[in-house]
Structure formats: structure tokens, C-alpha cells
C-alpha positions as CSV (number, residue, x, y, z in Angstrom):
1,M,-34.1,-2.7,-9.0
2,T,-36.9,-0.9,-7.2
3,P,-36.6,-1.2,-3.6
4,I,-38.6,-4.3,-1.9
5,R,-41.5,-2.1,0.1
6,T,-41.6,-4.1,3.7
7,L,-43.6,-4.1,6.2
8,I,-42.4,-5.3,10.0
9,V,-45.2,-6.7,12.7
10,D,-43.9,-7.3,15.6
11,D,-45.1,-6.3,19.7
12,H,-41.7,-5.7,20.5
13,A,-40.1,-2.7,19.8
14,L,-36.6,-3.7,19.7
15,V,-36.9,-6.8,18.0
16,R,-39.1,-4.1,15.1
17,S,-35.5,-1.7,15.7
18,G,-33.2,-4.6,15.3
19,V,-34.8,-5.9,12.4
20,R,-35.4,-2.6,10.3
21,A,-31.9,-2.3,11.4
22,L,-31.0,-5.6,9.2
23,L,-32.3,-5.0,5.9
24,E,-31.7,-1.3,5.8
25,Q,-28.3,-2.9,5.1
26,N,-29.8,-4.8,1.8
27,A,-30.3,-1.9,-1.1
28,H,-32.7,-3.3,-2.8
29,V,-35.5,-3.1,1.0
30,T,-37.1,-0.1,2.4
31,V,-38.6,-0.2,5.4
32,V,-42.3,1.0,4.6
33,G,-43.9,0.6,8.5
34,E,-44.1,-0.9,11.5
35,G,-46.8,-2.7,13.4
36,S,-47.5,-4.1,16.6
37,S,-50.2,-6.6,15.9
38,G,-52.2,-8.4,13.2
39,R,-54.7,-6.1,13.2
40,D,-51.9,-3.0,12.4
41,A,-51.0,-5.9,9.5
42,V,-54.4,-6.0,8.4
43,E,-54.8,-1.6,7.9
44,M,-51.1,-1.2,7.3
45,A,-51.0,-3.6,4.3
46,A,-54.2,-1.9,3.0
47,Q,-52.4,1.5,4.0
48,L,-49.0,1.2,2.6
49,S,-48.8,-2.2,-0.3
50,P,-45.7,-3.5,1.4
51,D,-44.5,-5.4,-1.3
52,V,-43.3,-7.7,1.6
53,I,-44.7,-7.7,5.0
54,L,-42.3,-10.1,7.9
55,M,-44.7,-11.5,10.6
56,D,-44.2,-12.1,14.2
57,L,-46.9,-14.9,15.0
58,T,-47.4,-14.5,19.0
59,M,-49.1,-10.9,19.5
60,P,-52.0,-9.5,21.4
61,G,-55.5,-8.6,19.9
62,M,-55.4,-10.8,16.1
63,N,-52.1,-12.8,16.2
64,G,-50.0,-13.2,12.9
65,L,-51.5,-16.4,12.2
66,D,-55.1,-14.9,11.7
67,A,-53.4,-12.3,10.5
68,T,-51.7,-13.6,8.1
69,A,-54.6,-16.2,6.3
70,L,-56.3,-12.7,6.0
71,L,-54.0,-11.2,4.0
72,A,-52.1,-14.1,2.5
73,H,-56.1,-15.2,0.3
74,G,-57.3,-11.9,0.3
75,R,-57.2,-9.7,-2.4
76,P,-54.6,-8.0,-3.3
77,A,-53.3,-11.6,-2.5
78,R,-50.3,-10.4,0.1
79,R,-46.8,-12.3,0.5
80,V,-45.7,-12.9,3.6
81,I,-42.8,-14.3,5.9
82,V,-43.4,-15.4,9.9
83,L,-40.2,-14.5,10.9
84,S,-40.7,-16.6,14.8
85,G,-38.4,-17.1,17.6
86,H,-40.1,-21.0,17.5
87,G,-39.6,-23.5,14.4
88,T,-41.8,-25.9,15.9
89,P,-44.0,-28.3,13.4
90,T,-46.6,-27.0,15.2
91,M,-46.5,-23.7,14.8
92,V,-44.5,-24.0,11.1
93,R,-47.4,-26.0,10.3
94,R,-50.4,-23.7,10.9
95,A,-48.1,-20.9,8.9
96,L,-48.0,-23.2,6.3
97,R,-51.6,-23.3,5.8
98,A,-52.2,-20.2,6.9
99,G,-50.7,-18.7,3.6
100,A,-47.2,-17.5,4.4
101,R,-44.4,-18.5,2.0
102,G,-41.3,-18.0,4.4
103,Y,-40.5,-18.4,7.4
104,V,-37.3,-16.7,8.9
105,L,-36.6,-17.9,12.8
106,K,-34.8,-14.5,14.5
107,N,-31.5,-15.8,15.0
108,E,-30.8,-15.4,11.2
109,T,-28.3,-13.7,9.7
110,A,-28.7,-9.8,8.0
111,K,-28.0,-11.9,4.8
112,N,-29.9,-14.9,5.2
113,L,-32.9,-12.1,6.2
114,G,-32.3,-9.9,3.4
115,Q,-32.2,-12.6,1.1
116,A,-35.9,-14.1,2.0
117,V,-37.0,-11.1,0.9
118,L,-36.1,-11.0,-2.2
119,D,-37.0,-14.5,-3.1
120,V,-40.3,-14.4,-1.4
121,H,-40.7,-11.0,-3.7
122,R,-39.3,-12.6,-6.4
123,G,-42.6,-15.7,-5.9
124,S,-40.2,-18.0,-4.4
125,T,-40.0,-19.8,-1.0
126,W,-37.5,-18.6,2.2
127,F,-37.4,-21.1,5.4
128,S,-34.8,-21.4,7.5
129,A,-32.5,-24.4,7.6
130,D,-34.7,-25.7,11.1
131,V,-38.0,-25.0,9.4
132,Q,-36.7,-27.2,6.6
133,G,-36.4,-30.1,8.3
134,V,-39.5,-29.9,9.9
135,I,-40.9,-28.9,6.7
136,A,-39.3,-32.3,5.1
137,G,-41.1,-34.3,8.1
138,F,-44.6,-32.6,6.5
139,V,-43.4,-33.9,2.8
140,S,-42.8,-37.7,4.6
141,D,-45.8,-38.3,6.2
142,P,-48.0,-35.3,5.0
143,T,-50.6,-36.6,7.4
144,L,-49.0,-35.1,10.4
145,M,-50.5,-31.9,8.0
146,N,-53.5,-31.9,9.7
147,R,-52.7,-32.6,13.1
148,D,-54.1,-29.7,14.9
149,P,-56.3,-29.1,17.7
150,L,-57.7,-25.5,16.2
151,D,-59.6,-27.3,13.4
152,R,-62.3,-28.3,16.2
153,L,-63.4,-24.3,16.2
154,S,-64.3,-21.2,14.1
155,Q,-62.2,-18.5,13.2
156,R,-64.3,-16.7,15.1
157,Q,-63.7,-19.4,18.2
158,R,-60.4,-18.8,17.4
159,S,-60.3,-15.2,18.0
160,V,-62.4,-15.9,21.4
161,L,-60.0,-18.4,22.9
162,Q,-57.0,-15.7,22.4
163,L,-58.7,-13.0,23.7
164,V,-60.6,-15.2,26.6
165,A,-56.3,-16.1,27.1
166,E,-54.9,-12.5,27.3
167,G,-57.4,-11.5,30.1
168,Q,-59.9,-10.0,28.4
169,S,-63.6,-9.9,29.8
170,N,-67.0,-10.9,27.8
171,R,-68.1,-7.5,27.7
172,E,-63.9,-6.0,26.3
173,I,-63.9,-9.2,23.8
174,A,-67.6,-8.1,22.6
175,A,-66.6,-4.6,22.1
176,T,-62.9,-5.8,20.7
177,L,-64.9,-8.4,17.8
178,G,-67.9,-6.1,17.5
179,I,-70.5,-7.9,18.1
180,T,-72.8,-9.2,21.2
181,E,-71.9,-9.8,25.1
182,S,-74.1,-13.0,24.3
183,T,-73.0,-13.9,20.7
184,V,-69.3,-14.0,22.7
185,D,-70.8,-16.5,25.5
186,T,-72.1,-18.9,23.1
187,H,-68.4,-18.4,21.5
188,R,-66.7,-19.3,24.7
189,T,-69.4,-21.9,25.6
190,E,-69.0,-24.1,22.3
191,L,-65.3,-23.9,22.5
192,M,-65.0,-24.7,25.5
193,R,-66.8,-27.6,25.0
194,R,-65.2,-28.8,21.3
195,L,-61.8,-28.3,23.1
196,D,-63.1,-30.2,26.4
197,L,-61.7,-27.3,28.8
198,H,-63.6,-26.3,31.5
199,D,-62.5,-23.0,33.6
200,V,-60.8,-19.8,32.1
201,A,-57.5,-21.4,33.6
202,S,-57.3,-24.4,31.6
203,V,-58.1,-22.4,28.5
204,V,-55.0,-19.9,29.7
205,R,-53.0,-23.3,29.5
206,F,-54.0,-24.3,26.9
207,A,-53.5,-21.1,24.5
208,C,-49.8,-20.8,25.9
209,Q,-49.2,-25.1,25.0
210,E,-50.7,-23.9,22.0
211,G,-48.7,-20.8,20.6
212,I,-51.7,-18.9,20.7
213,V,-50.9,-16.5,23.4
214,G,-46.8,-15.7,25.2
215,I,-44.8,-16.7,28.4
216,E,-43.9,-13.5,29.6
């Protein structure tokens, strides 16, 4: 069996090193690269053509959910496994809707992590036990899959929301996204209106509560 080419994306170097060490115990898996942001994931996927991508969710610049959506629905479509310390219904719902094929909690064993990579590479799915319980709740009440305040925003507005919450100015956001400052201001005003937020502090609180940015 040709080793499964795996890309690890997490903004913490120690986490990446730990995941790499666990995966390298499995003869069927080879790690072809490490990234620290969603943007890294997108760029490195194009360069390295990994079979499976292990993706953290809360990362600066471009988060793992946005990167997962781009990769899972791109051409070619990439198989993404979310690797997260949080298995809340909100995060699981967003990961599934983004196109993730697996959701592994960071307290899993090396054996289960390797099995997740193998199963997803074969075209199946793999979810930690706690995440399976969350998904069972979605099955029993399908309306839970559609309760997300971020659905009120466009993709661009979600990007601006994250960057505002990370403390970037309109000028910095414009440079990051390749748009004008006036366009940033338009998106910023509209997203605050749609979410009924009235100042930067409320934007930051919302982003933290929703897991868009981390609290460190």
C-alpha cells in the first residue's frame, strides 16, 4: 500500500509536532507538510497534493472552516478531517456543512487518529465518539443543522468579521483580502447590522462565543 499523503494544519507548533509523531507510528501514513493557517492549507494542498488534510478550526487569518469549504468543494476535492479540541454542536455542524469527512477530537489515541486517516482516505468517514453523539442529535432533529447566526453573512463578511475580531484595521484587512478600504468598511457595517452588533467589543465577544477566534 502506498503511504497516505497527509497534511497537518494547526496554528500551534507543538500540536503539529505531536500529531506528526502520532501519525509516524503508522506505516500506512506519511506526513508531507505542516501549515499554520487556513490559507496555508489551501496553498499547500495545491503544491503537495495530499490525500488527506488534518485541519484545526480556530486559526488566524483564514480559519479552518473556510479553508475546509474551499478544499472540500474545490477541483480536485480534498478530503478533510477536522482535528479540534472542541466538539460542540455549533462547531460540528459548521464542519459538516463545510464538507469535512471526519471530526477527530484532540484527546483521541494514536490508533484512532490513524484509523480516521485510513477510513477517510478510503472514501468513508470517521468521527470521535462524542461527535457521533452530536451528529445523532442532528439526525433526530434535522432543523438543528440550520440554526447558525453566521448564515446571515456572506463569505466575505465572515472573513471581515474574523479579521476585525483579531484586531486588524480596515487598511490591514483590505491588504489581507485584496479589496479596498471602503469595501471593507461596507462589509463591516453590514455584518454588524445583520448580527445586531454595535461596536468592536461586541464583534470580538461574538467571534469568541462562536469559536471564530480563540481565547488565549
